[in-house]
C-alpha positions as CSV (number, residue, x, y, z in Angstrom):
1,M,117.2,108.4,80.0
2,A,118.4,104.8,80.4
3,K,119.2,102.7,77.4
4,S,120.3,99.1,77.4
5,T,122.8,99.2,74.6
6,A,124.5,95.9,75.3
7,R,124.2,93.1,77.7
8,L,127.6,91.7,78.5
9,P,127.8,88.6,80.7
10,A,125.6,89.3,83.7
11,C,126.0,93.1,83.3
12,L,123.6,95.9,82.5
13,Y,125.4,98.7,80.7
14,L,122.9,101.5,80.9
15,D,123.2,104.7,78.7
16,Y,121.4,107.7,80.0
17,D,121.1,111.5,79.4
18,S,122.5,113.9,81.9
19,A,122.0,117.6,81.1
20,G,122.1,116.7,77.4
21,D,125.2,114.6,77.6
22,K,125.3,110.8,77.0
23,K,126.7,108.8,79.9
24,R,127.0,105.2,80.8
25,A,126.8,103.3,84.0
26,L,127.3,99.6,84.9
27,Y,125.3,97.4,87.2
28,T,125.4,93.7,87.7
29,Q,122.3,91.4,88.1
30,F,123.1,87.8,88.7
31,E,119.8,86.2,89.8
32,A,119.0,83.5,89.0
33,A,122.1,82.0,87.3
34,D,124.2,84.7,85.7
35,A,127.1,84.9,88.2
36,R,128.8,82.0,86.3
37,R,128.9,84.3,83.2
38,M,131.0,86.8,85.1
39,F,133.4,84.5,87.2
40,P,133.9,80.7,87.5
41,S,131.8,79.4,90.5
42,W,129.4,76.9,91.8
43,D,126.6,79.2,90.8
44,E,123.8,77.6,92.9
45,P,122.2,79.1,96.0
46,G,123.2,76.2,98.2
47,F,126.9,77.0,97.8
48,R,128.2,79.9,99.9
49,T,131.6,81.4,100.1
50,T,133.3,84.7,100.8
51,F,134.1,87.2,98.0
52,S,136.9,89.7,97.7
53,V,136.1,92.1,94.9
54,E,138.6,94.4,93.3
55,A,138.3,96.4,90.0
56,T,140.2,98.9,87.9
57,V,137.9,101.8,87.1
58,P,138.1,105.4,85.7
59,A,139.5,107.6,88.5
60,A,136.6,110.1,88.3
61,Q,133.9,107.4,88.7
62,M,132.5,105.7,91.8
63,A,132.6,101.9,92.3
64,V,130.1,100.2,94.5
65,S,130.0,96.6,95.7
66,N,128.4,94.6,98.6
67,M,131.0,95.7,101.1
68,P,132.7,99.1,101.8
69,I,135.8,100.1,100.0
70,K,138.9,98.8,101.8
71,D,141.4,100.9,99.8
72,S,141.7,102.8,96.6
73,K,144.9,103.5,94.7
74,E,145.4,105.9,91.8
75,L,147.2,104.2,88.9
76,G,148.4,107.3,87.1
77,D,146.8,106.5,83.8
78,G,143.4,108.0,84.5
79,N,142.3,104.9,86.4
80,K,142.3,103.7,90.0
81,L,142.3,100.2,91.6
82,V,139.5,99.8,94.1
83,R,139.5,96.9,96.6
84,F,136.5,96.1,98.7
85,A,136.3,94.4,102.1
86,T,135.7,90.6,102.1
87,T,132.1,89.6,102.3
88,P,130.6,87.0,104.7
89,K,129.8,83.7,103.2
90,M,127.0,84.2,100.7
91,S,125.5,82.8,97.6
92,T,126.8,83.8,94.2
93,Y,123.7,85.4,92.8
94,L,123.9,88.1,95.5
95,V,127.3,89.5,94.5
96,F,127.1,93.0,93.1
97,F,129.4,95.5,91.3
98,G,128.4,98.9,90.0
99,M,130.3,101.8,88.5
100,G,129.5,105.2,87.1
101,D,129.3,108.9,87.6
102,F,127.5,108.4,90.9
103,E,126.7,110.5,93.9
104,R,126.1,109.0,97.4
105,A,124.4,110.3,100.5
106,T,124.7,108.5,103.9
107,R,123.4,108.4,107.4
108,T,124.1,106.1,110.3
109,S,121.6,103.7,111.8
110,G,123.0,101.9,114.8
111,N,126.2,100.2,113.6
112,T,125.2,100.4,110.0
113,E,126.0,103.1,107.4
114,L,123.0,103.5,105.2
115,G,123.5,105.0,101.7
116,V,121.6,105.9,98.6
117,V,123.5,106.0,95.3
118,T,122.2,107.7,92.1
119,V,123.7,109.0,88.9
120,R,124.9,112.6,89.3
121,G,122.2,115.2,89.7
122,R,119.5,113.0,91.1
123,L,120.5,112.4,94.7
124,P,117.9,114.7,96.3
125,Q,115.2,112.5,94.8
126,A,116.5,109.6,96.9
127,Q,116.2,111.3,100.3
128,F,112.8,109.8,101.1
129,V,114.2,106.3,100.7
130,L,117.3,107.1,102.7
131,D,115.1,108.4,105.6
132,S,112.7,105.5,105.3
133,S,115.6,102.9,105.3
134,D,116.6,104.0,108.8
135,A,113.2,103.3,110.3
136,V,112.9,100.0,108.4
137,L,116.3,98.8,109.4
138,R,115.6,99.5,113.1
139,E,112.3,97.7,112.8
140,Y,113.8,94.6,111.2
141,N,116.8,94.5,113.7
142,D,114.2,94.3,116.4
143,Y,111.8,91.9,114.7
144,F,114.3,89.3,113.5
145,G,116.3,89.4,116.7
146,V,119.6,89.2,114.7
147,P,121.0,92.6,113.8
148,Y,121.9,93.4,110.2
149,P,125.4,92.0,109.9
150,L,127.1,94.0,107.2
151,P,128.8,97.4,107.9
152,K,126.8,99.2,105.2
153,L,123.6,99.0,103.2
154,D,123.2,100.9,100.0
155,N,120.2,101.5,97.8
156,L,121.3,102.2,94.2
157,A,118.9,103.8,91.7
158,A,119.7,102.7,88.2
159,P,118.4,104.6,85.1
160,G,115.9,102.8,82.9
161,R,113.7,99.7,83.5
162,S,113.7,96.0,82.9
163,N,111.1,93.6,81.6
164,F,112.3,91.0,84.1
165,F,112.8,92.7,87.4
166,G,112.4,96.0,89.2
167,A,114.8,95.6,92.1
168,M,117.4,93.2,93.4
169,E,118.4,92.4,96.9
170,N,122.2,92.2,96.5
171,W,123.5,91.9,100.0
172,G,124.6,95.3,101.2
173,A,124.0,96.8,97.7
174,I,120.3,96.8,96.8
175,M,119.7,97.8,93.2
176,S,116.4,99.3,92.0
177,F,115.4,101.2,88.9
178,E,114.9,104.9,89.3
179,T,111.2,104.8,88.5
180,F,110.7,102.6,91.7
181,L,113.1,104.4,94.0
182,L,113.3,108.1,93.2
183,L,110.6,110.7,93.8
184,D,110.8,113.3,91.1
185,P,109.1,116.4,92.7
186,A,107.4,117.2,89.3
187,I,105.3,114.1,89.2
188,A,105.6,112.2,92.5
189,T,102.2,111.1,93.9
190,Q,101.1,109.4,97.2
191,S,101.1,106.1,95.3
192,D,104.7,106.7,94.3
193,R,105.7,107.4,97.9
194,Q,104.0,104.3,99.1
195,N,105.5,102.2,96.4
196,A,109.0,103.5,97.0
197,F,108.7,102.7,100.7
198,S,107.3,99.3,100.0
199,I,110.0,98.3,97.6
200,A,112.7,99.5,99.8
201,A,111.2,97.6,102.7
202,H,110.8,94.4,100.6
203,E,114.4,94.5,99.5
204,T,115.7,95.3,103.0
205,A,113.7,92.3,104.3
206,H,115.6,90.1,101.9
207,Q,118.8,91.0,103.7
208,W,117.6,88.4,106.3
209,F,115.2,86.2,104.3
210,G,117.3,85.5,101.2
211,D,120.7,86.8,102.0
212,L,121.5,86.0,105.6
213,V,119.5,82.8,105.3
214,T,119.1,81.6,101.7
215,M,116.8,78.9,100.2
216,R,118.7,75.8,99.5
217,W,117.4,75.6,95.9
218,W,115.0,77.5,93.7
219,D,112.1,75.1,94.7
220,D,111.9,77.2,97.9
221,L,112.1,80.7,96.2
222,W,109.0,81.6,98.2
223,L,111.1,81.6,101.4
224,N,112.8,84.7,99.9
225,E,110.0,86.5,98.1
226,S,106.9,85.7,100.1
227,F,108.5,86.7,103.3
228,A,110.0,89.8,101.9
229,S,106.5,90.8,100.6
230,W,104.9,90.0,103.9
231,M,107.5,91.8,106.0
232,A,107.2,94.9,103.7
233,A,103.4,94.9,104.0
234,R,103.5,94.4,107.8
235,T,106.2,97.1,108.2
236,T,104.5,99.7,105.9
237,A,101.3,99.3,107.9
238,K,103.1,99.6,111.2
239,L,105.3,102.6,110.4
240,H,102.8,104.5,108.3
241,P,99.3,103.7,109.7
242,E,98.1,106.9,108.1
243,W,98.4,105.3,104.7
244,Q,95.8,102.6,105.7
245,T,97.8,100.0,103.7
246,S,96.6,97.1,106.0
247,L,93.7,96.7,103.6
248,D,96.2,96.0,100.7
249,K,96.4,92.4,101.9
250,V,92.9,91.8,100.3
251,T,94.2,93.1,97.0
252,A,97.4,91.0,97.2
253,R,95.4,87.9,98.1
254,N,93.0,88.5,95.2
255,A,95.8,88.8,92.7
256,A,97.1,85.4,93.9
257,M,93.7,83.7,93.8
258,E,92.9,84.9,90.3
259,R,96.2,83.2,89.2
260,D,95.8,80.3,91.5
261,A,92.2,79.5,90.3
262,L,93.4,78.7,86.7
263,S,94.3,75.2,85.7
264,T,97.8,76.4,84.8
265,T,98.7,77.3,88.4
266,H,101.4,75.6,90.5
267,P,102.1,75.1,94.2
268,I,104.1,77.7,96.2
269,V,106.8,75.1,96.6
270,Q,107.5,73.9,93.1
271,H,110.1,71.8,91.5
272,V,112.6,73.8,89.5
273,A,115.0,71.9,87.2
274,T,116.3,74.6,84.8
275,V,117.3,78.2,84.7
276,E,114.2,78.9,82.6
277,E,112.0,77.4,85.2
278,A,113.7,79.5,87.9
279,H,113.0,82.7,85.9
280,S,109.3,81.8,85.4
281,A,108.9,81.1,89.2
282,F,108.8,84.9,89.9
283,D,105.0,85.2,89.8
284,E,101.8,85.9,91.8
285,I,102.0,82.5,93.5
286,T,105.5,82.9,94.7
287,Y,104.9,86.5,95.9
288,E,101.3,87.2,96.7
289,K,100.0,83.7,97.5
290,G,103.0,83.0,99.7
291,E,102.5,86.4,101.4
292,S,98.8,85.7,102.0
293,V,99.5,82.2,103.4
294,I,102.1,83.6,105.8
295,G,99.5,86.2,107.0
296,M,96.9,83.5,107.5
297,L,99.3,81.2,109.5
298,E,100.5,84.2,111.6
299,N,96.9,85.0,112.4
300,Y,96.3,81.3,113.3
301,V,99.2,80.9,115.8
302,G,99.4,84.5,117.0
303,E,101.8,87.3,116.3
304,D,104.1,86.6,119.2
305,A,104.4,82.9,118.6
306,W,105.0,83.6,114.9
307,R,107.7,86.1,115.6
308,N,109.5,83.9,118.1
309,G,109.4,81.0,115.5
310,V,110.9,83.3,112.8
311,R,113.6,84.5,115.2
312,S,114.5,80.9,116.1
313,Y,114.6,80.0,112.4
314,I,116.9,82.9,111.5
315,K,119.2,82.3,114.4
316,A,119.5,78.6,113.6
317,N,120.3,79.1,109.9
318,T,122.4,82.3,109.9
319,Y,124.9,82.3,107.0
320,G,123.3,79.1,105.8
321,N,120.7,77.6,103.6
322,A,117.3,76.2,104.5
323,V,114.1,74.5,103.2
324,S,110.5,75.2,104.0
325,D,110.1,72.4,106.6
326,Q,112.9,73.9,108.7
327,L,110.8,77.0,109.1
328,W,107.6,75.1,110.0
329,K,109.6,73.2,112.6
330,H,110.6,76.4,114.4
331,I,107.1,77.9,114.1
332,E,105.5,74.8,115.4
333,K,107.8,74.7,118.4
334,A,107.3,78.3,119.2
335,A,103.5,78.1,118.8
336,R,103.0,74.7,120.4
337,Q,100.4,74.0,117.8
338,P,100.4,71.7,114.8
339,V,101.2,74.1,111.9
340,T,103.1,71.9,109.5
341,A,100.1,70.0,108.2
342,I,98.2,73.2,107.5
343,A,101.3,74.8,105.9
344,H,101.8,71.7,103.6
345,D,98.2,71.9,102.4
346,F,98.7,75.5,101.3
347,T,102.2,75.3,100.0
348,L,102.6,71.9,98.5
349,Q,99.3,71.8,96.5
350,A,97.9,74.5,94.2
351,G,94.5,76.0,94.2
352,V,92.1,78.1,96.3
353,P,89.7,76.7,98.9
354,L,86.1,77.7,98.6
355,L,84.1,77.8,101.8
356,R,80.3,77.6,101.4
357,V,78.1,79.0,104.2
358,E,75.4,76.4,103.7
359,S,73.0,77.1,106.6
360,Q,72.7,79.1,109.7
361,S,70.2,79.3,112.5
362,C,69.9,81.4,115.6
363,E,68.7,80.1,119.0
364,G,69.2,81.5,122.5
365,G,71.3,84.4,121.3
366,Q,73.8,82.2,119.4
367,T,74.1,81.5,115.7
368,R,74.9,78.0,114.5
369,V,76.7,77.8,111.1
370,S,77.5,74.9,108.8
371,L,80.5,75.2,106.5
372,T,81.6,73.0,103.6
373,Q,84.8,73.2,101.7
374,G,85.2,73.0,98.0
375,E,87.5,74.6,95.5
376,Y,87.3,77.9,93.6
377,S,88.2,77.4,90.0
378,K,87.8,79.9,87.1
379,D,88.2,77.5,84.2
380,K,87.6,74.0,85.6
381,P,84.5,74.4,88.0
382,E,83.6,70.8,87.5
383,K,86.9,69.5,88.7
384,R,87.0,67.3,91.8
385,A,87.9,69.6,94.7
386,L,91.1,69.3,96.6
387,T,90.9,69.3,100.4
388,W,92.7,71.7,102.8
389,R,92.8,72.1,106.5
390,V,91.5,75.7,106.6
391,P,91.9,78.0,109.6
392,V,88.7,80.1,109.7
393,L,87.8,83.1,111.8
394,A,84.1,83.9,111.8
395,Q,81.7,86.2,113.6
396,T,78.2,87.6,113.4
397,V,78.0,91.2,112.2
398,G,78.4,93.6,115.2
399,S,79.9,91.0,117.4
400,K,83.3,91.6,118.9
401,A,83.9,87.9,119.7
402,P,85.0,86.0,116.6
403,V,85.3,82.3,116.8
404,R,88.1,80.2,115.3
405,V,87.7,76.8,113.8
406,L,89.8,74.5,111.6
407,V,87.8,73.2,108.7
408,N,89.1,69.6,108.3
409,N,87.9,66.9,106.0
410,G,85.8,69.4,104.1
411,K,83.2,70.2,106.9
412,A,82.8,72.2,110.1
413,T,80.1,73.5,112.3
414,L,80.6,76.4,114.7
415,T,78.5,78.4,117.1
416,L,78.9,82.2,117.1
417,P,77.9,84.6,119.8
418,G,74.9,86.8,118.8
419,C,72.3,86.6,116.1
420,G,72.8,88.2,112.8
421,P,74.5,87.9,109.4
422,V,77.6,85.7,109.4
423,L,81.0,86.9,108.2
424,A,83.0,83.8,107.5
425,N,86.4,85.4,107.0
426,A,86.5,88.1,109.7
427,G,89.5,90.3,109.3
428,Q,90.3,88.8,105.9
429,A,93.4,86.8,107.0
430,G,92.2,83.5,105.4
431,Y,93.3,82.3,102.1
432,Y,90.0,81.2,100.8
433,R,86.9,82.5,99.1
434,V,83.5,82.5,100.8
435,L,80.3,81.6,98.9
436,Y,77.2,82.4,100.9
437,A,73.8,80.8,100.4
438,P,71.5,83.4,98.8
439,A,69.7,84.3,102.1
440,A,73.0,84.6,104.0
441,Y,74.5,86.7,101.2
442,G,71.5,89.0,101.2
443,A,71.6,89.6,104.9
444,L,75.3,90.3,104.8
445,A,74.9,92.7,101.8
446,A,72.2,94.6,103.7
447,S,74.6,95.0,106.7
448,F,77.5,96.1,104.5
449,A,77.8,99.5,106.1
450,K,78.3,97.9,109.5
451,L,81.4,95.9,108.4
452,D,84.9,97.0,109.1
453,P,86.5,98.5,105.9
454,V,88.8,95.5,105.5
455,D,85.7,93.2,105.6
456,Q,83.8,95.4,103.2
457,L,86.7,95.1,100.7
458,G,87.0,91.4,101.2
459,F,83.2,90.9,100.8
460,M,83.2,93.0,97.6
461,T,86.2,91.1,96.2
462,D,84.7,87.7,96.7
463,T,81.4,88.9,95.3
464,W,83.0,90.0,92.1
465,A,85.3,87.0,91.7
466,L,82.6,84.5,92.4
467,G,80.1,86.3,90.2
468,I,82.3,86.7,87.1
469,S,83.2,83.0,87.5
470,G,79.6,81.8,87.6
471,Y,79.2,80.8,91.2
472,Q,76.7,83.5,91.9
473,P,75.1,86.3,89.8
474,A,77.7,88.7,88.5
475,S,75.1,91.5,89.0
476,D,75.4,91.0,92.8
477,F,78.5,93.2,92.6
478,L,76.8,95.9,90.5
479,A,74.0,95.9,93.1
480,L,76.5,96.6,95.8
481,V,78.0,99.5,93.8
482,N,74.5,100.8,93.0
483,S,73.7,101.1,96.7
484,A,77.0,102.6,97.7
485,Q,77.1,105.9,99.6
486,T,79.3,108.6,98.1
487,D,81.5,108.8,101.2
488,A,82.0,105.1,101.7
489,P,85.7,104.2,102.5
490,P,88.0,105.1,99.6
491,Q,89.0,101.4,99.3
492,V,85.4,100.5,98.5
493,W,85.3,102.9,95.6
494,L,88.8,101.9,94.4
495,K,87.5,98.3,94.1
496,A,84.3,99.6,92.3
497,A,86.4,101.6,89.8
498,E,88.7,98.6,89.2
499,V,85.8,96.3,88.4
500,L,83.9,98.8,86.3
501,E,87.0,99.3,84.2
502,T,87.3,95.6,83.7
503,L,83.7,95.3,82.7
504,Q,84.3,98.1,80.1
505,Y,87.1,96.0,78.7
506,Y,84.9,92.9,78.4
507,A,82.3,95.0,76.6
508,R,84.7,96.7,74.2
509,D,83.6,94.7,71.1
510,N,79.9,95.4,71.7
511,A,78.9,99.0,71.2
512,A,75.5,98.8,73.0
513,R,77.0,96.9,75.9
514,S,80.0,99.2,76.1
515,K,77.7,102.3,76.3
516,A,75.6,100.6,79.0
517,V,78.7,99.9,81.1
518,S,80.2,103.3,80.7
519,S,76.9,105.0,81.5
520,F,76.6,103.1,84.7
521,A,80.2,103.7,85.6
522,I,80.0,107.4,85.1
523,A,76.7,107.7,87.0
524,R,78.1,105.9,90.0
525,L,81.7,107.2,90.0
526,S,81.3,110.9,89.0
527,P,79.4,111.8,92.2
528,V,82.3,110.4,94.2
529,M,84.7,112.4,92.1
530,Q,82.7,115.6,92.7
531,H,82.6,114.8,96.4
532,I,86.4,114.5,96.8
533,G,87.2,117.2,94.2
534,W,90.1,117.6,91.8
535,D,92.5,119.3,94.2
536,A,93.9,117.9,97.3
537,R,92.6,119.1,100.6
538,E,94.8,119.8,103.6
539,G,94.9,116.8,105.9
540,E,93.0,114.4,103.6
541,P,93.7,110.7,104.1
542,A,96.2,109.1,101.9
543,P,93.7,106.6,100.4
544,Q,91.6,109.6,99.2
545,A,94.5,111.0,97.3
546,I,95.0,107.6,95.6
547,L,91.2,107.4,94.9
548,R,91.2,110.8,93.2
549,E,93.9,109.7,90.9
550,R,92.2,106.4,90.1
551,L,88.8,108.0,89.5
552,I,90.2,110.5,87.1
553,R,91.9,107.7,85.1
554,V,88.8,105.4,85.1
555,L,86.3,108.1,84.4
556,G,88.6,109.4,81.7
557,S,88.8,106.0,80.1
558,Q,85.0,105.6,80.3
559,G,84.7,108.9,78.4
560,D,83.1,111.0,81.1
561,P,82.7,114.4,79.3
562,A,83.3,116.4,82.4
563,V,86.6,114.6,83.3
564,V,87.9,114.7,79.8
565,A,87.1,118.4,79.4
566,E,88.7,119.3,82.8
567,A,91.8,117.2,82.0
568,R,92.2,119.0,78.6
569,R,91.6,122.4,80.2
570,R,94.3,121.8,82.8
571,Y,96.7,120.5,80.1
572,Q,96.2,123.6,78.0
573,A,96.6,125.9,81.0
574,S,99.9,124.2,81.9
575,L,101.1,124.8,78.4
576,A,100.2,128.5,78.8
577,G,102.3,128.7,81.9
578,D,99.9,128.0,84.7
579,A,102.0,126.0,87.1
580,K,99.1,125.3,89.4
581,A,97.1,123.6,86.7
582,L,99.1,120.4,86.9
583,P,100.2,119.8,90.5
584,P,102.5,116.8,90.9
585,E,99.8,114.5,92.2
586,L,97.7,115.2,89.1
587,R,100.2,115.6,86.4
588,R,100.6,112.0,85.4
589,V,96.9,111.1,85.4
590,V,95.8,114.2,83.7
591,L,98.3,113.6,80.9
592,Y,97.0,110.0,80.7
593,V,93.5,111.2,80.0
594,V,94.7,113.7,77.5
595,A,96.9,111.1,75.8
596,H,94.1,108.5,75.8
597,H,91.8,110.8,74.0
598,A,94.5,112.5,71.9
599,D,94.1,113.5,68.3
600,A,97.1,113.6,65.9
601,A,98.1,117.2,66.9
602,T,98.0,116.4,70.7
603,W,99.9,113.2,70.1
604,D,102.6,115.2,68.3
605,Q,102.7,117.7,71.1
606,L,103.3,115.0,73.7
607,H,105.9,113.4,71.5
608,A,107.8,116.7,71.2
609,A,107.6,117.1,75.0
610,A,109.0,113.6,75.5
611,K,112.0,114.3,73.2
612,A,112.7,117.6,75.0
613,E,112.3,116.5,78.6
614,Q,115.5,116.3,80.7
615,S,114.2,114.4,83.7
616,S,114.7,110.7,83.0
617,I,111.6,109.7,85.0
618,V,109.3,112.3,83.4
619,K,110.8,111.5,80.0
620,N,110.0,107.9,80.4
621,D,106.4,108.7,81.5
622,L,105.8,110.9,78.4
623,Y,107.0,108.2,76.0
624,M,104.8,105.7,77.7
625,L,101.8,108.0,77.3
626,L,102.3,107.9,73.5
627,G,101.2,104.2,73.7
628,V,97.9,104.7,75.5
629,A,96.0,106.5,72.7
630,A,92.6,104.9,72.1
631,D,92.8,105.9,68.4
632,E,94.2,102.9,66.5
633,T,96.1,105.0,64.0
634,L,97.9,106.7,66.8
635,A,98.6,103.4,68.5
636,K,100.2,102.2,65.3
637,R,102.4,105.4,65.2
638,A,103.5,104.6,68.8
639,L,104.5,101.0,67.8
640,E,106.6,102.3,64.9
641,L,108.2,104.9,67.2
642,A,109.1,102.1,69.6
643,I,111.4,100.4,67.1
644,S,112.7,103.6,65.5
645,G,115.7,103.9,67.7
646,E,114.6,107.2,69.2
647,P,113.4,106.0,72.6
648,A,115.8,104.2,74.9
649,A,115.6,100.4,74.5
650,T,114.0,99.8,77.9
651,T,111.5,102.6,77.2
652,A,110.7,101.3,73.7
653,S,109.6,97.9,75.0
654,G,107.4,99.7,77.5
655,I,105.7,101.7,74.7
656,I,104.7,98.5,73.0
657,G,103.4,97.2,76.3
658,A,101.4,100.4,76.8
659,V,99.8,100.0,73.4
660,A,98.8,96.5,74.4
661,G,96.7,98.0,77.2
662,D,93.9,98.9,74.8
663,H,95.1,97.2,71.6
664,S,96.4,93.8,72.7
665,E,96.0,92.0,69.4
666,L,97.6,95.0,67.5
667,A,100.6,95.1,69.8
668,F,101.1,91.4,69.8
669,D,100.9,91.1,66.0
670,F,103.3,94.0,65.6
671,A,105.8,92.4,67.9
672,L,105.6,89.1,66.0
673,A,106.0,90.9,62.6
674,N,109.0,92.8,64.0
675,A,110.5,90.2,66.2
676,E,114.1,90.8,65.4
677,K,113.8,94.5,66.4
678,V,111.6,93.8,69.4
679,N,113.8,91.0,70.7
680,A,116.7,93.5,70.7
681,L,114.7,95.5,73.3
682,V,114.0,92.6,75.7
683,D,116.4,90.5,77.7
684,V,116.3,86.8,76.7
685,P,114.9,85.6,80.1
686,S,112.1,88.1,79.7
687,R,110.9,87.3,76.2
688,A,108.4,84.5,77.0
689,G,106.7,86.6,79.6
690,Y,106.9,89.8,77.5
691,Y,105.2,88.4,74.5
692,S,102.6,86.6,76.7
693,R,101.7,89.9,78.4
694,L,101.3,91.6,75.1
695,A,98.8,88.9,74.0
696,G,97.3,88.2,77.4
697,G,94.8,91.0,77.3
698,S,93.1,89.7,74.2
699,T,89.5,88.7,73.9
700,H,89.8,86.8,70.7
701,A,90.4,83.0,70.1
702,E,92.7,83.7,67.2
703,T,95.2,85.2,69.5
704,I,95.5,81.9,71.4
705,A,96.5,80.1,68.3
706,K,99.1,82.7,67.5
707,L,100.5,82.7,71.0
708,K,100.8,78.9,71.0
709,A,102.5,79.0,67.6
710,F,104.9,81.6,68.9
711,A,105.8,79.4,71.9
712,E,106.3,76.4,69.8
713,A,108.8,78.2,67.6
714,N,110.6,80.4,70.1
715,V,110.2,79.2,73.7
716,A,111.7,76.1,75.3
717,A,109.1,73.6,76.5
718,N,110.1,74.0,80.1
719,A,109.8,77.8,79.9
720,R,106.2,78.1,78.6
721,G,104.6,78.7,82.0
722,P,103.8,82.4,81.2
723,V,102.4,81.4,77.8
724,A,100.1,78.8,79.3
725,T,98.9,81.3,81.9
726,A,98.2,83.9,79.2
727,V,96.2,81.3,77.2
728,S,94.1,80.5,80.2
729,R,93.4,84.1,80.9
730,I,92.4,84.8,77.3
731,Q,90.1,81.7,77.3
732,F,88.5,82.8,80.6
733,R,87.9,86.2,79.2
734,I,86.2,84.7,76.0
735,D,84.1,82.5,78.2
736,T,83.1,85.4,80.4
737,I,82.0,87.5,77.5
738,R,79.9,84.7,76.2
739,D,78.5,83.4,79.5
740,R,78.3,86.3,81.9
741,M,78.1,89.5,80.0
742,P,74.6,89.0,78.6
743,A,73.3,88.9,82.2
744,V,75.3,91.9,83.1
745,E,73.8,93.8,80.1
746,S,70.3,92.7,81.1
747,W,70.8,93.9,84.7
748,L,72.1,97.3,83.4
749,A,69.1,97.6,81.2
750,Q,66.9,97.3,84.2
751,N,69.0,99.3,86.6
752,G,71.0,101.5,84.3
753,A,69.8,104.8,85.7
754,P,71.1,104.3,89.2
755,R,70.3,106.5,92.1
756,R,73.0,109.2,92.0
757,A,74.3,109.5,95.5
758,D,74.1,113.1,96.8
759,A,77.3,114.1,98.4
760,A,75.5,116.6,100.7
761,G,73.2,113.9,102.1
762,A,75.5,110.9,102.0
763,R,75.6,108.6,105.0
764,T,79.0,108.2,106.4
765,G,81.0,105.0,105.7
766,G,78.4,102.7,104.3
767,M,76.7,100.9,101.5
């Protein structure tokens, strides 16, 4: 198990258990401005130079850096001198050095040696990433038109975790934490496999966007992160179509919009003046919004033109630095379309466009639609709307002839082939929400089953976001869920489960309301669970495996007696030696339900299992589960355990975070009261974000005052972005409970005994 016992300049010394022995490994992490703490340098991304790394290390240990080892010489005193080949010109924050009792496996992809590096004994768990890296590298070499330039590319799996980062794109030596990279056969799920692939694809994309071509300054961090996220999503969907991850773009876009619709948001391209501001720039705007805007612009100009522009940009700036406008110049030239103005609207100003479908009429087999553009805001709905040039793709339901239009100056009219309900974001590539007039919304909701799955998910997502923000009735979403067929696409039910879990959280302080929400959730979700069953079926689609795991978790949280009883039965059977009771794909979620409903004896049982566990990933999971208990007394025991010195430091901070999931105020108050011990568990750059996340789930105004007081006393003024965002989210939650939940409760009172969909008679694929 990993343990951050010290943080030397720009180094992570990680202690971990290996077959009962305590061992230590070293990994460097220089982003954003820590290279200067290791060696004198112009430690800014705009300065590039070559690096020749050499180190004296214990003879029995492995040393890894950006380049292959050039020579190694035994020194006769138990040490060896290792020299690495000289790097190409690169920015300082990408330099890497690692050392420890490592193992390495390799394969060749073209002219590149691919490697995975783990601490001894865990190498087989990295095989999936090694195999995947070959396919990803070949895809990227083709897409970018410039082959990967270094002779080797390693993925290193480090023990433990961090509150600041999960993986780092060091050129030629990508470092990720084990929980993101390794697949432990005892607990690995379909979600784990997809996440491991996605993270490896993201970090590999950085080898071009970030390493080969680096942003000139942190203002353009999105050029690194957004493109890596977009390339990873694109490549995952292409190389693994069976996973159906193309729909994930709706989820990513929604995460960005929910952050972007708060008054504390910022543009994608933002001014960064300090190290603290650079650290706080790694957020949903830089990642998910940027990814979504790239997808929209690619859709606007076409895949071929976009790729040609990217290739031209990479070739022109190889081994150099760039700013956003250089990219737009190359895209515009390749596409022969004016892209820069649209790109500026979405990258230089913050916020989310709101398109209103104001009116529609049908005549002569064509539908005429009027659109107006406003702004979607969660906490300032009365604000004067910004304007964007918005690329729109619209169609009537059932039509295969979508129409493109650029909404400019806030208005547009378009004529669509066919008569029928209008879908104003066909394919869901656009970064905007759509608010339909009541009649148009009703027609589209009635035709929900005829929409493509991606449009079903997009329509649901907008319905919920606009409903809970007051633009339309929040009950519209519940009505959609109430009419859902049991065998609707898994992504539909994943969204339904997510929202019903959120509603339960909003209702937690009102017993009658909480019971109404949970009754509705169980009535709607349990037939779906019965339909797909507890055990995986041969050949079932990947989204169904993910849905099963999610339904067990949500139904367990909602207190579904059948799910809680079955989880407890499987847990007890596994303790009695039944290996089939907890297959890997169910182990984590079943233990979550057991831990969430644990009594003191069960909590002690899980605690003993955590202490005895040898697998670092499983051990970390078990300790995290101690923090998810619904019982407040057990939650307090978990908090005390976190600062006892028993769990590893990186695990301990995670336990406190786990407690915050159901007991936000309790966890935050505990961290404040024990700040000295808690701060020892969290890296300095992570603290503002860490404390903000602990408090951010609160539903109480008192927490806002406490969080602001914490920031005043402990966080530099220019580093309070995470605090401001947490405050906005808490206030939005308070407003929602006051302004929206009474109507939700009223709807549930009238519709709280929903038609229970019968799996045997369900209609395929619809709502």
